[in-house]
Legacy VTK file of the C-alpha trace (Angstrom):
# vtk DataFile Version 3.0
C-alpha trace
ASCII
DATASET POLYDATA
POINTS 98 float
0.090 0.047 -0.007
1.268 3.447 -1.011
1.002 6.538 1.465
-1.650 9.033 1.767
-0.664 12.663 2.145
-2.951 15.544 3.339
-2.209 19.012 2.151
-3.221 22.289 3.259
-3.964 24.857 0.421
-3.499 27.823 2.480
-5.425 30.943 2.914
-6.746 30.502 -0.978
-3.533 32.287 -2.669
-1.948 29.537 -4.645
1.306 31.280 -4.225
1.509 30.741 -0.625
1.186 26.923 -1.048
4.513 25.385 0.156
7.076 23.800 -1.736
6.851 20.698 0.087
3.094 20.621 -0.931
3.500 21.396 -4.323
6.226 18.762 -4.790
3.803 16.191 -3.141
0.990 17.057 -5.406
3.153 16.868 -8.730
4.487 13.302 -7.322
1.218 11.965 -6.567
-0.838 9.474 -8.890
-4.038 11.085 -7.724
-5.359 14.006 -5.905
-8.811 14.371 -4.042
-10.207 17.608 -3.491
-13.398 18.708 -1.481
-16.078 19.806 -3.787
-20.176 20.567 -3.747
-22.874 19.814 -6.169
-25.051 22.388 -6.992
-28.757 21.620 -7.750
-28.131 21.334 -11.590
-25.462 18.772 -10.873
-22.465 20.830 -11.629
-19.616 20.147 -9.351
-18.083 23.402 -7.654
-14.568 23.372 -5.793
-12.587 26.155 -4.524
-9.561 23.660 -4.153
-9.804 22.634 -7.728
-9.553 26.186 -8.765
-6.288 26.491 -6.962
-4.924 23.243 -8.015
-5.449 24.544 -11.840
-3.652 27.775 -10.698
-0.856 25.634 -9.738
-1.027 23.896 -13.287
-1.013 20.561 -11.448
-0.994 17.786 -14.038
-1.891 14.976 -11.575
-5.310 13.188 -11.989
-7.599 15.068 -9.457
-10.849 13.710 -8.439
-13.541 15.627 -6.381
-14.734 14.294 -3.044
-18.360 15.292 -2.868
-18.697 17.065 0.708
-21.709 18.860 0.953
-21.717 22.108 3.214
-24.494 20.651 5.578
-24.666 18.359 8.708
-27.047 16.235 7.000
-25.836 12.455 6.471
-22.112 13.683 7.499
-21.142 10.584 8.761
-22.075 8.572 5.642
-20.439 11.144 3.521
-17.487 10.923 5.224
-17.535 7.097 5.018
-18.047 7.267 1.207
-14.830 9.592 1.136
-12.936 7.171 3.083
-13.700 4.439 1.190
-12.895 5.801 -2.313
-9.511 7.179 -1.023
-8.968 3.785 0.720
-9.567 2.065 -2.761
-7.125 4.185 -4.289
-4.239 3.129 -1.773
-5.198 -0.491 -2.279
-4.523 -0.112 -5.941
-1.250 0.913 -5.231
-1.407 4.722 -5.829
0.295 7.482 -4.178
-2.490 9.871 -2.819
-2.978 13.220 -1.922
-6.125 14.616 -0.122
-6.193 18.409 -0.195
-8.344 20.930 1.930
-8.530 24.714 1.714
LINES 1 99
98 0 1 2 3 4 5 6 7 8 9 10 11 12 13 14 15 16 17 18 19 20 21 22 23 24 25 26 27 28 29 30 31 32 33 34 35 36 37 38 39 40 41 42 43 44 45 46 47 48 49 50 51 52 53 54 55 56 57 58 59 60 61 62 63 64 65 66 67 68 69 70 71 72 73 74 75 76 77 78 79 80 81 82 83 84 85 86 87 88 89 90 91 92 93 94 95 96 97
């Protein structure tokens, strides 16, 4: 099993992401980022905007985390399972937050 790295994307300014974080993002096999779904079904994520500004070419996948307390335990269990599956596939995984 590969390793899981958690990275904080800082206060929202891509230029403030640490060099160590940038290196981990570039070396990962997959990067998971928090996102929400609008009523129309489109995915929105401030974290993804930061990743795009950093020109991260690593595969980036959303973890849908609604901004509500409803079903929070179930939502986090699903996110955990998704991340766990990538690790079991032998991928180097990074999870970002903002």
